[in-house]
N, C-alpha and C positions, 0 to 999 in steps of 0.2 A: 504494500500500500504506500503510495506517495505521501510525503508530508503534507501537501496541500489538500489531501483527502482526509486528513486526521485533525480532529480538534482536541486540544488539551484545555480542560475547563478547571477553573480554580475557585475555591471558596476564598473569602477575604479575611475576616477577623480570625486570628489564630492560625492561619495558613500563610498568608502573605504579609500580614501586619500584626503587630502587638498593639491593640487599641484599648486594653483593659483599664489603664490608668485614667484616660480621658473619659471613658464610659462611667467609671466609678465616681469621678469628680462631678460629672453631670447628674448622676443619680443622687448623689448626696446633696447637691444644691436643690434639686427637686424635692427631696425628702425634708430638707430643712424648712422650705417654704410651707410645706404641708404639715409640719409639726411631727414628723415621723422620726424614729431612730435611724441613724446612719447605717450604711452597709459597708462591708470590707471589700478590699480588692479580691480576696479569695471568694467571697460570696458571688461577686459579679462574674468572675471568671468561670464559675460553675453554672451560671445562668445564661451566658451568651450562647447564641446559635439558633434560636427558634424564632427570631424576629423581635421587633421592638415591643410589640404589645405584650408578649410573654415576659420580656425582661422587666417591663414596668409593673406588671402584676406581681412578679416575684420580689421586686424591691419593696412594694407596698405591703405584701403579706408575709414576707420573709420565709415563704415556702416555695416549693417547686411547682405545685399544681393548682393552688388555690387562686381564686379571682377576687380582685378588689371590687368595691361597689362602683357602679357605672359612673356616677357623677364624679367621684374622686379620681377614677381612672382617666376620664376625659380631661380633667384639669392637669393631672400628673403628666400625661403624655405630651401635652403642649409645653409644660414647663421643662420637661426633659429635652425636647427637641431644641428649644431655645438655648438651654444651658450647654447642650452638646456642641452645637455649632459655635457657641461663644468660646469654647476651649481653644479654637483654632488648631486643634489636633497637635498641640505642642509636645505632648508626651507620646504620641503615636509614632511608631517606627517600623521600618521594614524588617522583616525577619531574615535570618541568615540565608543567603543563596537566592532570595526571591528575585532581585533584579537580574542577576546573572542568568538564571533559568529562563525568565521571561524574554530577555534579550536573545538568548540562544535559540529559543523556539521561534521567535519572529524571524531571525536571520536565516533559519533553516526552512522556512516556508510553512510551518504548522499554523493552523487556525488556532487562535487563542481567545478564550472566553472567560468572563467572570460571572459566577452564579452565586449570589449572596442573598441572605435574608434581610440584610440592611436595606432601609428605604433609599429611594433614588437620590434625594437631596444630599444627605450626608455621604452617601457612597461617592457621588461625583465630586463633592468637596474634598474628601480624603484623597481620591485619585489625583485631583489637581494639586493638592498640597504636597503629595509625595512624588509628583511627576510620573505617575503610572498610566495616565489615560491613553497614551499612544501605543501601549503594548496590547490593547484589547480590541479585537474585531467586533465583539458583541458583549454587552453588559446586561445581565438580567438581575434585577433587584427584587426585594421582597414585595414591592407593590407594582411590579411590571405586569404580572399576571394575577388571576384571581386566586391562585394557590402559590404556596412557597414550599421549599424543602421542609420535610422529607418527601413530599409529593414528587414524583419523577418528572412532571411536566416542565419545570424550569430548566432542567438539564436537557431534556429532549428538545425544548424550544431553542436553546442555544445551539445544540448540535445541528438542528434543521437550518437555522439561520446561517450557519457556516457551510452548509452543503456537505456535511461530514459523512464518510462511509464507515468511519470508526472513531471512537472517542475514549478519552481518559478523563476521570474526575480526580482532582487532587484536593484533599481536605483534611481536617483535623478532628472531626467530631462524629458522633453516632448519627446526627442529622445528615451529614454528608454521605456516610456509609449507607444509610437506609435509602436515601434518594438515588444513589448510584445503583444499588442493588435492584430497586424497583424499575429503574430505567434500562437495566441490562447493560450498563456502562461499567467498565473496569475501574476500580477505585484504588488510589494510592493514598495511604494515610501518613500524615506528618506528625512526628512526636512533638510534645510540648504545647499543644493547643488547648482549647477550652472545652468544658462540658463533659469530659469523659475521664474517669479516674482509673479505669482498669486497663489491662493490656490491649493495645490497638489491634493485635492479632485476633481478638475476640469480637471485634465489631462485625455487624451483619455483612455477609458476603461469602467469606471473609475478604479483607483487602488483598489485592494481588501482590502488593508490596507495602512494607512499612519502612519509612526512611527517617533518619535523624534530622536532617536539614534538606532544603530544596536543592542545594547544589550536589547532593548525592545522586541526582538525576542527570548529572553532566559527566561526560568522559574527561579524561586527563587533558585533552586538547580543547575542552570547552564546548564541544557539541553535545546535543542531547544523547543520552544512552540509547543504544540500539533497540532496547525493548520498547521504547515509545513509538517506534515505527511499525509495530505489530499489535495494534489493539484488536479486540474482538470486533468483527464487522457488525454494524447496526442493521437490524432487519427493517 
C-alpha cells in the first residue's frame, strides 16, 4: 500500500500534547466561581478523554459517572470555556517525538488526521499556539459530528475524508482503543497518557503496538517505521 493511500490518525490530549496543567487551572477557576472545592492535577488527568461535558460533570461531582444539575452544568461549562482559552495554553507542551513523527509522515506522503474529543475552538487555538495546524489534512473535533469517540464514526469520517485504503489510530486512552476497535482500524497506544491506569496491552483490541514515545515510530534515519506502510485494509 502506498503512503498516500494510508492515513495515520492521532488523538490530541495525552498523545501529542500534555495539556493537563492548563485544563486543571481552568477547572479550578470555574470551581472557585461556583463555590466548589478545587480538583488536583491527578484528578483531571484521570478524567480527560471523553469530551468537555464529561470533564465538567466530573469536576463538579468529583466522581467519574455522576451528572451535575442542569443549571449548574450550563453555567460551569461557559465558565470553563472562558477560563481555558484565557490560559493561552502557556503550560501546554508537545510530547516527546510528536513533531518529528508528524513531520516524517507528511514528508513521506501519508495522510495525517487529528481525531479529538476536544471542541473545535480550543482545538484550533492549541494547534495554532503550538504551530501544529499545517501537519493535518483533516481535523475532527468533539463537536464536528453528532457523536464522538469511543463511537467509531469520527475515525471513519477522517479516514473517508483522506480517501484512505488503510489507517492507523495513535492514542493514549481506552476511549481511543474502543473507537479504533469499533472502526476496524489498527491502534497504536502511547505510554504516559490520560485516563487509563492499567497496562496498555490490556486495552480493547488489543493494541497492535505499545510505544514509549512517538519517535519510537521512526527509523534511525528519521523515516516512519516500515510497519506503518502495512495497515489492515479498510472495507
